[in-house]
PLY file of the C-alpha trace (Angstrom):
ply
format ascii 1.0
element vertex 642
property float x
property float y
property float z
element edge 641
property int vertex1
property int vertex2
end_header
-74.39 -50.81 -93.57
-74.75 -47.80 -94.66
-76.49 -43.98 -93.44
-79.38 -42.43 -95.12
-81.27 -39.09 -95.74
-84.56 -38.35 -97.52
-86.84 -35.71 -97.73
-90.21 -35.07 -99.54
-90.86 -31.62 -99.44
-93.24 -29.35 -100.81
-91.08 -26.62 -102.45
-87.40 -27.14 -103.39
-85.75 -26.33 -100.14
-82.84 -28.37 -99.78
-79.74 -27.45 -101.83
-77.15 -30.12 -103.15
-74.50 -28.23 -99.83
-76.82 -28.22 -97.17
-77.55 -31.94 -97.83
-73.99 -32.61 -98.07
-73.68 -31.20 -94.94
-75.99 -33.31 -93.65
-74.46 -36.68 -94.72
-70.63 -35.66 -93.46
-72.81 -35.88 -90.33
-73.61 -39.47 -90.78
-70.27 -39.88 -92.70
-68.65 -42.87 -90.52
-71.56 -45.09 -91.38
-70.85 -45.29 -94.80
-66.87 -44.07 -95.57
-66.21 -45.99 -98.87
-68.68 -44.11 -100.83
-71.54 -40.82 -100.56
-74.40 -40.00 -103.17
-76.73 -37.89 -103.57
-80.12 -37.40 -105.83
-82.66 -34.87 -106.50
-85.85 -35.22 -108.34
-86.04 -33.05 -111.81
-88.37 -30.42 -109.60
-85.93 -30.74 -106.72
-88.84 -31.76 -104.25
-87.80 -34.98 -103.59
-84.00 -35.78 -102.38
-81.82 -38.75 -101.40
-78.85 -39.01 -99.62
-76.33 -42.09 -99.26
-73.51 -42.94 -97.21
-71.86 -46.77 -98.28
-69.88 -49.07 -96.39
-69.04 -51.96 -99.08
-70.01 -54.98 -97.44
-71.60 -57.16 -100.96
-71.18 -56.04 -104.46
-67.97 -53.47 -103.67
-67.55 -52.37 -106.80
-71.14 -51.48 -108.44
-73.69 -51.09 -105.00
-73.56 -47.13 -104.87
-77.32 -45.93 -103.90
-79.52 -44.51 -104.85
-80.88 -47.54 -107.40
-83.30 -46.53 -109.61
-85.05 -48.81 -111.83
-85.56 -49.02 -115.30
-88.23 -45.77 -115.82
-86.50 -43.67 -112.90
-89.58 -43.26 -111.56
-88.49 -45.47 -108.10
-85.62 -45.58 -106.38
-84.08 -46.40 -103.00
-81.46 -46.14 -100.33
-81.21 -48.76 -98.55
-78.93 -49.30 -95.04
-78.08 -52.68 -93.81
-78.08 -56.49 -94.92
-81.01 -58.11 -96.70
-80.43 -62.31 -96.89
-81.68 -64.37 -99.15
-80.98 -62.21 -101.71
-79.18 -64.55 -104.18
-82.72 -66.68 -104.35
-85.15 -63.79 -104.61
-82.81 -62.54 -107.42
-82.74 -65.13 -109.08
-86.89 -65.52 -109.33
-87.22 -61.73 -110.18
-84.85 -62.25 -113.23
-86.94 -65.01 -114.12
-89.76 -62.88 -113.62
-87.88 -60.24 -116.13
-86.50 -58.32 -113.62
-83.32 -56.21 -114.51
-80.96 -55.66 -111.88
-77.94 -53.03 -112.34
-75.78 -53.92 -109.18
-74.60 -57.21 -107.33
-75.38 -55.86 -104.02
-78.52 -56.94 -101.80
-80.11 -53.43 -101.48
-81.09 -53.93 -105.10
-83.42 -56.98 -103.88
-85.16 -54.45 -102.36
-86.77 -51.88 -104.87
-86.93 -55.18 -107.42
-89.51 -56.69 -104.67
-91.37 -53.34 -104.16
-91.82 -53.09 -108.09
-93.13 -56.66 -108.14
-95.21 -57.08 -104.91
-96.21 -53.45 -103.62
-95.94 -52.79 -100.14
-96.41 -56.35 -99.26
-93.09 -56.97 -100.17
-92.27 -56.11 -96.73
-92.98 -59.83 -95.84
-90.11 -60.98 -98.10
-87.58 -58.94 -96.09
-85.05 -61.14 -93.92
-82.27 -59.23 -92.13
-81.34 -55.62 -90.24
-82.25 -52.63 -92.41
-83.36 -49.66 -92.73
-85.39 -48.62 -96.01
-86.28 -45.96 -98.40
-88.19 -45.68 -101.56
-89.05 -42.55 -102.84
-92.29 -43.12 -106.00
-92.65 -40.43 -108.45
-95.56 -42.61 -109.29
-97.58 -41.71 -106.27
-95.18 -38.64 -104.81
-94.45 -40.76 -101.50
-91.87 -42.18 -99.82
-92.58 -45.90 -98.26
-89.36 -45.76 -95.28
-89.12 -49.56 -93.61
-87.36 -50.76 -90.69
-86.68 -54.13 -89.43
-88.29 -56.22 -87.27
-86.66 -55.59 -83.78
-84.93 -51.91 -84.81
-81.33 -53.21 -84.93
-81.21 -50.63 -88.02
-81.83 -47.01 -86.71
-84.83 -44.85 -89.25
-86.33 -41.91 -87.95
-88.22 -39.31 -88.99
-89.99 -35.62 -88.39
-92.19 -33.42 -90.28
-90.89 -29.99 -90.52
-92.35 -26.87 -92.02
-94.60 -29.10 -93.99
-91.24 -31.35 -94.85
-90.82 -35.20 -93.88
-87.54 -36.23 -93.38
-86.17 -39.28 -92.58
-82.40 -40.28 -91.53
-80.47 -43.14 -90.13
-79.24 -40.77 -87.18
-80.87 -37.59 -85.42
-77.44 -35.74 -86.18
-78.49 -35.78 -89.73
-81.90 -34.62 -89.16
-80.53 -31.41 -87.07
-78.14 -31.13 -90.01
-80.71 -30.22 -92.45
-82.67 -27.38 -90.46
-84.58 -29.09 -87.27
-84.78 -27.24 -84.32
-82.83 -29.49 -81.76
-85.27 -29.48 -78.56
-85.60 -31.82 -75.50
-88.10 -34.17 -75.22
-89.22 -33.44 -71.97
-92.34 -36.50 -71.56
-89.74 -38.82 -73.54
-86.85 -37.54 -71.07
-89.00 -38.33 -67.54
-90.44 -41.83 -69.77
-86.61 -42.69 -70.03
-85.40 -42.14 -66.77
-87.54 -45.42 -65.49
-86.57 -46.58 -68.84
-89.92 -47.49 -70.31
-90.16 -44.74 -73.56
-92.27 -46.18 -76.31
-89.69 -46.45 -78.99
-91.67 -44.16 -81.47
-91.05 -41.35 -79.20
-87.17 -39.85 -78.97
-85.11 -37.54 -76.65
-85.80 -34.87 -79.26
-88.71 -32.53 -79.44
-90.44 -33.21 -82.97
-88.27 -36.24 -83.95
-89.68 -39.89 -84.04
-88.51 -43.09 -84.95
-90.33 -45.48 -87.08
-90.83 -48.41 -84.82
-88.90 -51.88 -85.57
-91.52 -54.22 -87.53
-93.23 -51.29 -89.46
-93.44 -49.08 -92.52
-94.44 -45.49 -92.86
-95.69 -43.83 -95.72
-94.97 -39.89 -96.19
-97.05 -38.23 -98.72
-98.75 -34.39 -98.70
-96.56 -33.66 -95.40
-97.81 -36.67 -94.04
-96.40 -39.66 -92.36
-98.82 -42.98 -91.74
-97.34 -45.74 -89.94
-98.45 -49.74 -90.23
-97.58 -52.34 -88.18
-96.03 -55.45 -90.73
-94.65 -57.61 -87.90
-94.56 -58.44 -84.24
-93.78 -60.80 -81.61
-96.44 -63.41 -81.25
-96.18 -65.60 -78.34
-98.79 -68.65 -77.85
-100.65 -68.13 -75.37
-100.27 -69.63 -71.53
-103.11 -72.84 -72.57
-101.39 -73.03 -76.20
-98.31 -73.46 -74.44
-99.59 -75.86 -71.82
-100.91 -78.36 -74.67
-97.44 -78.30 -76.60
-96.40 -81.84 -76.51
-93.36 -81.57 -78.25
-89.94 -83.64 -76.37
-87.13 -81.71 -75.15
-85.05 -83.08 -77.69
-87.54 -81.90 -80.25
-87.80 -78.51 -78.73
-83.63 -78.22 -79.11
-83.22 -79.66 -82.11
-85.42 -77.36 -83.86
-83.37 -74.23 -82.13
-80.40 -75.21 -83.45
-81.66 -75.42 -87.39
-83.39 -72.01 -86.87
-79.86 -70.87 -85.56
-78.19 -72.32 -87.71
-79.66 -71.53 -90.49
-79.47 -67.83 -89.47
-75.48 -67.83 -88.67
-75.01 -68.94 -92.67
-77.54 -66.66 -94.05
-74.91 -64.19 -92.19
-71.86 -65.40 -93.06
-72.14 -63.94 -97.09
-70.50 -61.30 -97.13
-67.73 -60.30 -100.10
-65.65 -58.97 -97.19
-64.21 -61.30 -93.71
-66.30 -61.66 -90.75
-65.07 -61.67 -87.46
-66.87 -62.05 -84.11
-67.01 -60.42 -80.46
-66.65 -62.51 -78.09
-67.29 -62.54 -74.08
-67.30 -65.46 -71.39
-70.97 -65.87 -72.37
-73.35 -68.48 -74.14
-74.40 -66.33 -76.53
-71.56 -64.80 -78.18
-69.84 -67.96 -77.74
-72.73 -69.99 -79.05
-72.41 -67.93 -82.18
-68.52 -68.34 -82.72
-69.29 -72.29 -82.32
-71.63 -72.41 -84.73
-70.07 -70.11 -87.55
-66.56 -72.33 -87.30
-68.81 -75.34 -87.79
-70.19 -73.48 -91.33
-67.72 -71.97 -92.15
-63.55 -73.69 -93.41
-62.44 -69.56 -93.10
-60.35 -68.58 -90.09
-62.32 -66.08 -87.76
-60.48 -63.57 -85.92
-62.61 -63.01 -82.52
-61.93 -59.93 -80.58
-62.84 -59.07 -76.17
-62.81 -56.56 -74.13
-60.69 -56.93 -71.29
-60.88 -54.47 -67.86
-57.64 -55.46 -66.04
-57.87 -53.04 -63.42
-61.10 -54.47 -62.96
-60.19 -58.59 -62.84
-64.13 -59.50 -61.62
-65.28 -57.89 -64.34
-62.86 -59.16 -66.80
-64.41 -62.65 -68.95
-60.16 -62.87 -70.74
-60.20 -66.38 -69.41
-63.22 -67.87 -70.31
-63.06 -66.11 -73.80
-59.59 -66.87 -74.86
-60.67 -70.69 -74.07
-63.58 -70.70 -76.18
-62.03 -69.01 -78.56
-59.26 -71.68 -78.42
-61.69 -74.74 -78.63
-63.37 -72.94 -81.51
-59.82 -72.35 -83.60
-60.55 -68.89 -83.69
-58.14 -66.49 -83.28
-58.00 -64.69 -80.37
-57.84 -60.36 -79.78
-58.00 -58.59 -76.74
-58.65 -54.80 -76.43
-57.93 -53.67 -72.86
-60.03 -51.16 -71.52
-59.62 -48.87 -68.59
-61.20 -46.21 -66.76
-58.69 -43.21 -68.04
-59.96 -45.06 -72.02
-63.65 -44.48 -70.71
-63.31 -40.71 -69.72
-61.60 -40.37 -73.55
-64.01 -41.85 -75.19
-67.57 -40.50 -73.26
-68.55 -37.40 -75.10
-68.27 -38.45 -78.73
-69.88 -41.74 -77.29
-72.47 -39.83 -76.53
-72.51 -37.86 -79.28
-72.91 -41.33 -81.35
-75.66 -42.68 -79.04
-77.38 -39.80 -78.85
-79.40 -41.07 -76.37
-78.14 -40.77 -71.91
-76.24 -44.15 -70.59
-76.64 -45.46 -67.11
-73.44 -47.53 -67.56
-69.83 -47.14 -69.48
-70.95 -50.49 -71.67
-71.70 -48.49 -74.61
-68.44 -46.56 -73.90
-66.21 -50.19 -73.96
-68.01 -51.17 -76.93
-67.14 -48.07 -78.58
-63.56 -48.85 -77.83
-64.20 -52.68 -78.68
-65.60 -51.45 -82.63
-62.73 -48.35 -82.85
-60.44 -51.43 -82.42
-61.69 -54.07 -84.68
-61.81 -51.15 -87.47
-58.25 -50.62 -86.98
-57.43 -54.35 -87.53
-58.84 -53.91 -90.93
-62.16 -55.49 -90.04
-66.27 -54.66 -91.41
-68.11 -57.22 -90.45
-69.16 -58.97 -86.83
-70.93 -61.38 -85.19
-72.71 -60.39 -81.96
-74.98 -62.40 -79.28
-77.38 -59.64 -78.78
-80.88 -60.50 -79.08
-80.80 -64.27 -77.00
-81.33 -62.43 -73.49
-84.95 -61.28 -75.21
-86.04 -64.12 -76.77
-85.01 -66.94 -74.10
-85.50 -65.21 -70.88
-81.80 -64.23 -69.69
-82.18 -61.75 -67.46
-82.40 -61.71 -64.00
-85.63 -60.09 -63.88
-87.12 -62.44 -66.41
-86.22 -64.97 -63.63
-87.75 -62.88 -60.89
-90.67 -62.86 -63.40
-91.05 -67.40 -63.37
-90.42 -67.54 -59.49
-93.09 -65.02 -58.61
-95.85 -65.15 -61.49
-95.43 -68.73 -62.68
-96.22 -70.12 -59.36
-98.30 -73.57 -60.66
-96.78 -76.51 -59.30
-93.93 -74.27 -57.24
-92.80 -75.10 -53.75
-92.83 -71.41 -52.28
-90.19 -72.30 -49.75
-88.07 -73.80 -52.90
-89.00 -70.63 -54.47
-88.24 -67.89 -51.37
-84.73 -69.89 -51.31
-83.86 -69.23 -55.51
-85.45 -65.62 -55.28
-82.83 -64.91 -52.64
-80.06 -66.74 -54.18
-80.81 -65.23 -57.48
-80.71 -61.10 -55.55
-77.50 -62.55 -53.55
-75.71 -63.46 -56.53
-75.98 -60.38 -58.96
-73.08 -58.35 -59.11
-75.23 -55.00 -61.19
-78.24 -54.55 -58.39
-80.34 -52.56 -60.70
-81.54 -55.26 -62.25
-83.21 -56.83 -59.18
-86.29 -55.78 -58.38
-87.03 -54.74 -54.84
-90.41 -52.61 -53.45
-92.82 -52.02 -56.71
-92.83 -48.00 -56.30
-97.09 -46.78 -56.72
-96.10 -44.78 -60.24
-96.22 -48.58 -61.65
-99.89 -49.47 -60.08
-101.51 -49.15 -63.54
-98.99 -51.65 -64.47
-100.33 -54.06 -62.01
-104.18 -52.91 -62.63
-103.53 -54.03 -66.49
-101.57 -57.12 -66.31
-101.73 -58.51 -62.41
-98.44 -58.06 -61.79
-95.49 -55.54 -62.18
-92.54 -57.45 -64.51
-89.50 -57.49 -62.52
-87.47 -55.42 -64.75
-89.78 -52.37 -64.19
-89.70 -52.00 -60.54
-86.08 -52.60 -60.53
-85.29 -49.73 -63.39
-87.79 -47.36 -61.41
-85.59 -47.24 -58.65
-82.37 -45.39 -60.31
-85.34 -43.45 -61.98
-86.94 -41.71 -58.47
-83.32 -41.56 -57.43
-83.00 -39.31 -60.16
-86.08 -37.26 -60.08
-85.09 -35.40 -56.58
-81.97 -34.13 -58.82
-84.29 -32.34 -61.44
-84.41 -28.54 -61.93
-88.10 -27.81 -60.83
-88.76 -25.90 -64.01
-88.17 -29.45 -66.14
-90.02 -31.33 -63.98
-92.76 -29.54 -64.05
-92.73 -29.63 -67.24
-91.49 -33.51 -67.66
-94.84 -34.38 -65.17
-93.03 -37.85 -64.92
-96.48 -39.33 -63.59
-98.53 -38.15 -66.28
-95.68 -39.09 -68.81
-95.99 -42.65 -67.60
-99.43 -42.91 -68.01
-98.76 -42.16 -72.23
-96.27 -44.59 -71.72
-98.18 -47.10 -70.21
-101.70 -46.20 -72.76
-98.65 -47.12 -75.44
-97.19 -50.26 -74.38
-99.66 -52.14 -71.69
-102.45 -52.02 -74.56
-100.52 -53.52 -76.90
-102.47 -56.49 -78.40
-99.83 -59.69 -77.73
-100.35 -59.05 -74.39
-103.78 -61.02 -73.35
-103.85 -64.00 -71.98
-99.99 -64.64 -72.54
-97.80 -66.11 -69.40
-96.40 -63.54 -67.30
-92.52 -64.21 -67.96
-93.39 -63.81 -72.05
-95.60 -60.70 -71.51
-92.70 -59.11 -69.55
-89.98 -60.54 -72.55
-92.61 -58.58 -75.15
-92.81 -55.11 -73.48
-88.91 -55.18 -72.62
-88.24 -55.79 -76.45
-91.10 -52.68 -76.96
-88.41 -50.33 -74.77
-85.50 -51.51 -73.77
-83.99 -53.67 -77.06
-84.60 -51.11 -79.43
-84.22 -48.33 -77.09
-80.60 -49.19 -75.19
-79.34 -52.98 -76.35
-79.81 -52.07 -79.71
-78.56 -48.57 -79.56
-75.56 -47.71 -77.10
-74.69 -51.56 -77.13
-75.03 -52.17 -80.62
-75.58 -50.25 -84.03
-74.22 -46.86 -82.90
-71.03 -47.88 -81.08
-70.33 -50.29 -84.14
-71.37 -48.08 -86.92
-69.49 -44.86 -85.34
-66.76 -46.98 -86.54
-67.82 -48.01 -89.83
-68.60 -51.70 -87.99
-71.35 -54.25 -89.41
-72.73 -55.71 -86.48
-74.75 -59.20 -87.28
-77.19 -60.54 -84.84
-78.33 -64.02 -85.78
-80.28 -64.19 -82.35
-82.70 -61.33 -84.01
-83.26 -63.18 -87.39
-87.14 -63.27 -86.90
-86.85 -67.20 -88.24
-85.32 -67.68 -85.12
-87.28 -64.89 -82.97
-90.94 -66.67 -84.19
-89.63 -70.38 -83.14
-88.54 -68.85 -79.82
-91.72 -67.38 -78.98
-93.45 -70.64 -79.15
-90.48 -72.60 -76.61
-92.09 -73.55 -73.79
-91.34 -71.27 -70.96
-89.57 -74.11 -68.69
-87.11 -74.47 -71.81
-86.62 -70.95 -71.64
-85.57 -70.27 -67.82
-85.71 -73.70 -65.96
-84.95 -73.40 -61.99
-81.76 -70.81 -61.94
-80.62 -71.56 -64.98
-81.90 -69.29 -67.92
-81.50 -69.60 -71.75
-82.14 -73.40 -71.43
-82.61 -74.40 -75.05
-79.80 -72.02 -76.18
-77.49 -74.37 -74.22
-78.36 -77.44 -75.05
-78.67 -76.68 -78.30
-75.12 -75.75 -78.84
-73.69 -77.90 -76.09
-70.72 -79.46 -78.25
-69.69 -76.05 -79.59
-69.36 -74.32 -76.25
-66.49 -75.08 -73.69
-68.08 -76.46 -70.44
-67.80 -73.62 -67.76
-69.88 -71.77 -70.67
-72.53 -74.32 -70.57
-72.66 -73.84 -66.88
-72.34 -70.25 -66.42
-74.62 -68.22 -64.80
-75.60 -65.23 -66.77
-73.50 -61.83 -66.03
-74.31 -58.72 -67.60
-72.11 -56.81 -69.46
-71.18 -53.72 -67.34
-68.65 -51.96 -67.07
-66.93 -51.29 -63.68
-67.86 -48.15 -61.47
-65.41 -45.77 -59.90
-64.25 -47.22 -56.64
-62.39 -44.40 -55.43
-62.26 -40.56 -55.63
-58.46 -40.73 -57.57
-60.61 -42.64 -59.95
-60.35 -41.35 -63.75
-63.97 -41.81 -64.41
-64.79 -39.90 -60.92
-62.06 -36.74 -61.58
-64.51 -36.97 -64.98
-67.69 -36.49 -63.53
-66.39 -33.88 -61.44
-64.95 -31.84 -64.44
-67.87 -32.11 -66.22
-70.38 -30.88 -63.43
-68.18 -28.14 -62.32
-67.81 -26.77 -65.60
-69.32 -23.62 -66.29
-71.55 -25.13 -68.70
-73.03 -27.30 -66.61
-75.51 -24.43 -65.08
-77.00 -23.59 -68.42
-78.09 -27.15 -69.12
-82.16 -27.01 -68.34
-82.51 -30.50 -66.61
-80.44 -30.96 -63.57
-80.57 -28.92 -60.28
-76.65 -28.23 -60.04
-77.01 -27.17 -56.04
-78.83 -30.66 -56.21
-76.17 -33.06 -57.79
-73.80 -31.77 -56.36
-74.98 -33.02 -52.52
-75.66 -36.11 -54.05
-72.25 -36.62 -55.51
-70.71 -35.29 -52.28
-72.78 -38.64 -50.93
-71.30 -40.55 -53.64
-67.92 -39.86 -52.43
-68.69 -41.18 -49.02
-69.87 -44.34 -50.33
-68.50 -48.04 -50.01
-67.69 -49.56 -53.42
-70.97 -51.69 -53.25
-73.00 -48.13 -52.34
-71.61 -46.69 -55.26
-72.20 -49.46 -57.58
-75.64 -48.79 -56.62
-75.65 -44.71 -57.39
-73.40 -45.34 -61.23
-76.49 -45.79 -63.08
-77.58 -42.20 -61.56
-74.17 -40.65 -62.03
-74.31 -41.69 -66.02
-77.51 -40.35 -66.37
-76.13 -36.59 -64.58
-73.04 -36.98 -67.22
-74.49 -38.18 -70.16
-77.50 -35.95 -70.30
-74.75 -32.91 -69.43
-72.90 -33.78 -72.67
-75.65 -34.75 -74.71
-77.17 -31.19 -74.35
-73.57 -29.50 -74.86
-73.14 -31.81 -78.10
-76.49 -30.87 -79.62
-77.10 -27.35 -78.25
-80.72 -28.61 -77.04
-82.55 -26.27 -75.95
-85.66 -26.67 -73.09
-88.49 -25.01 -75.44
0 1
1 2
2 3
3 4
4 5
5 6
6 7
7 8
8 9
9 10
10 11
11 12
12 13
13 14
14 15
15 16
16 17
17 18
18 19
19 20
20 21
21 22
22 23
23 24
24 25
25 26
26 27
27 28
28 29
29 30
30 31
31 32
32 33
33 34
34 35
35 36
36 37
37 38
38 39
39 40
40 41
41 42
42 43
43 44
44 45
45 46
46 47
47 48
48 49
49 50
50 51
51 52
52 53
53 54
54 55
55 56
56 57
57 58
58 59
59 60
60 61
61 62
62 63
63 64
64 65
65 66
66 67
67 68
68 69
69 70
70 71
71 72
72 73
73 74
74 75
75 76
76 77
77 78
78 79
79 80
80 81
81 82
82 83
83 84
84 85
85 86
86 87
87 88
88 89
89 90
90 91
91 92
92 93
93 94
94 95
95 96
96 97
97 98
98 99
99 100
100 101
101 102
102 103
103 104
104 105
105 106
106 107
107 108
108 109
109 110
110 111
111 112
112 113
113 114
114 115
115 116
116 117
117 118
118 119
119 120
120 121
121 122
122 123
123 124
124 125
125 126
126 127
127 128
128 129
129 130
130 131
131 132
132 133
133 134
134 135
135 136
136 137
137 138
138 139
139 140
140 141
141 142
142 143
143 144
144 145
145 146
146 147
147 148
148 149
149 150
150 151
151 152
152 153
153 154
154 155
155 156
156 157
157 158
158 159
159 160
160 161
161 162
162 163
163 164
164 165
165 166
166 167
167 168
168 169
169 170
170 171
171 172
172 173
173 174
174 175
175 176
176 177
177 178
178 179
179 180
180 181
181 182
182 183
183 184
184 185
185 186
186 187
187 188
188 189
189 190
190 191
191 192
192 193
193 194
194 195
195 196
196 197
197 198
198 199
199 200
200 201
201 202
202 203
203 204
204 205
205 206
206 207
207 208
208 209
209 210
210 211
211 212
212 213
213 214
214 215
215 216
216 217
217 218
218 219
219 220
220 221
221 222
222 223
223 224
224 225
225 226
226 227
227 228
228 229
229 230
230 231
231 232
232 233
233 234
234 235
235 236
236 237
237 238
238 239
239 240
240 241
241 242
242 243
243 244
244 245
245 246
246 247
247 248
248 249
249 250
250 251
251 252
252 253
253 254
254 255
255 256
256 257
257 258
258 259
259 260
260 261
261 262
262 263
263 264
264 265
265 266
266 267
267 268
268 269
269 270
270 271
271 272
272 273
273 274
274 275
275 276
276 277
277 278
278 279
279 280
280 281
281 282
282 283
283 284
284 285
285 286
286 287
287 288
288 289
289 290
290 291
291 292
292 293
293 294
294 295
295 296
296 297
297 298
298 299
299 300
300 301
301 302
302 303
303 304
304 305
305 306
306 307
307 308
308 309
309 310
310 311
311 312
312 313
313 314
314 315
315 316
316 317
317 318
318 319
319 320
320 321
321 322
322 323
323 324
324 325
325 326
326 327
327 328
328 329
329 330
330 331
331 332
332 333
333 334
334 335
335 336
336 337
337 338
338 339
339 340
340 341
341 342
342 343
343 344
344 345
345 346
346 347
347 348
348 349
349 350
350 351
351 352
352 353
353 354
354 355
355 356
356 357
357 358
358 359
359 360
360 361
361 362
362 363
363 364
364 365
365 366
366 367
367 368
368 369
369 370
370 371
371 372
372 373
373 374
374 375
375 376
376 377
377 378
378 379
379 380
380 381
381 382
382 383
383 384
384 385
385 386
386 387
387 388
388 389
389 390
390 391
391 392
392 393
393 394
394 395
395 396
396 397
397 398
398 399
399 400
400 401
401 402
402 403
403 404
404 405
405 406
406 407
407 408
408 409
409 410
410 411
411 412
412 413
413 414
414 415
415 416
416 417
417 418
418 419
419 420
420 421
421 422
422 423
423 424
424 425
425 426
426 427
427 428
428 429
429 430
430 431
431 432
432 433
433 434
434 435
435 436
436 437
437 438
438 439
439 440
440 441
441 442
442 443
443 444
444 445
445 446
446 447
447 448
448 449
449 450
450 451
451 452
452 453
453 454
454 455
455 456
456 457
457 458
458 459
459 460
460 461
461 462
462 463
463 464
464 465
465 466
466 467
467 468
468 469
469 470
470 471
471 472
472 473
473 474
474 475
475 476
476 477
477 478
478 479
479 480
480 481
481 482
482 483
483 484
484 485
485 486
486 487
487 488
488 489
489 490
490 491
491 492
492 493
493 494
494 495
495 496
496 497
497 498
498 499
499 500
500 501
501 502
502 503
503 504
504 505
505 506
506 507
507 508
508 509
509 510
510 511
511 512
512 513
513 514
514 515
515 516
516 517
517 518
518 519
519 520
520 521
521 522
522 523
523 524
524 525
525 526
526 527
527 528
528 529
529 530
530 531
531 532
532 533
533 534
534 535
535 536
536 537
537 538
538 539
539 540
540 541
541 542
542 543
543 544
544 545
545 546
546 547
547 548
548 549
549 550
550 551
551 552
552 553
553 554
554 555
555 556
556 557
557 558
558 559
559 560
560 561
561 562
562 563
563 564
564 565
565 566
566 567
567 568
568 569
569 570
570 571
571 572
572 573
573 574
574 575
575 576
576 577
577 578
578 579
579 580
580 581
581 582
582 583
583 584
584 585
585 586
586 587
587 588
588 589
589 590
590 591
591 592
592 593
593 594
594 595
595 596
596 597
597 598
598 599
599 600
600 601
601 602
602 603
603 604
604 605
605 606
606 607
607 608
608 609
609 610
610 611
611 612
612 613
613 614
614 615
615 616
616 617
617 618
618 619
619 620
620 621
621 622
622 623
623 624
624 625
625 626
626 627
627 628
628 629
629 630
630 631
631 632
632 633
633 634
634 635
635 636
636 637
637 638
638 639
639 640
640 641
């Protein structure tokens, strides 16, 4: 894992000092080496910070071809590179490093832009091609690795993190439309919270030339139609065996490294399955690391995690995280994430990665992605019960819906009444995905706390219309089952914007930790897309096919355990360090200078939160976290509102 910067300029504006300053802002992504390159005419520049994982001695970037006309910088891991390298060598290609990254360069030289179809892994790649005076930037299929760009004063700039673009002289301004979309967690991923700064969407490549950027999709999740799924006559055993095979293959590829590979571990089926399969595939000992919330036993999964570690023959390591720890790391976590929070779980992951780095580890397995592939979150079960009605007993459906709602510790995930703002979704799809209804509640609550000037500029209804135009016209929705439509829309918004940002890459790379995500291998994803719905969700049991596929490598309590979303406990009393931290943030003189929240409205809201019981504070926590993280984002980046 690494960090990259690339610039394609109309004039030689950028100095080595400016490029090095920008690289310093993302040095956490690659502490092992910092390198840069300028073309002879100084109009093209590449910069790279390296975290050495494969080819430890000779993997410095940028990497050039023999002619020096094509160069590349890469962030991430490319799997299957050894086999590809052997084939390319047979075709006359000469490699100068042992790094997996160099394979991308030679695949491009051999196949042109079609090389993107041969990539497998978690990656962001930029190629500077002097033959056409252009750049090609590629992002992995799910957006596991970040890649941002902007066109500024005729210059095209790419970077792994937004802060590097700001360090290159791009002005930092709030994107009011993006912020309004973010309140409902429906921001199309190509936009960010920063005006004029965009993300290369997952499964896309960008071609930069003559001061312009053109985006092209090269991959997308393609769910079978409902009719095609109904005709699937595979047996349960065939489907389970097939899923285990592709997941095991993805695990085997991700064990390839020249350094130790450890594993993050909770009490859930996803990380336990990853650890269980990893131990089956290697005779090397694996260290497992688990967050513990010792102050809040209801949120602590250490008992199950330790049992799984013992069962898998892994060493068990706990990382205690208390409310004061969350307070101490909150501002830094926001700076690394470059987005707003709705819970402290990203900060907890920040602390976990810090502890793993201090233990001397660079690479960890993580379990993200299983919920997106297999309908693990409660809203997907709601969608199954409410919208896949054929063959379901209405009375039993009502019973299960009630049980689902009552059993959730995090009520923000449960859909209630659908607000009028989501009527266009109902009109387009014939239903409203439950996750959209659920996340609209804190969004609507937050709108009442915004300054009138910002609210007028953000125009939430218009911002949502833009989001709907982007999301609801996507080609993979028509004719699909409602649950698969919901899964598809989630992967276009919450997966890259939230799960893979402040629960994955940013919190890991903040401490130079590479997270490997086997569930988001595209072979696994393509297989999962074709699985009939009742193999994903069976009654109240989510991720049915995964449970059956890994039954022999996980402990029985994990096999039977219902999904428990990873969250941090909210502040439950007025002496809680987190509640005191909130007071400090909103009472600081700088809070008045931020352009988004109305200080008087926020003060009244927080006074009301102080009077709430524990359940009420849990419901209000998402709004409180938005207030705090927005304020810190504004302060740390010095953003303006115009």
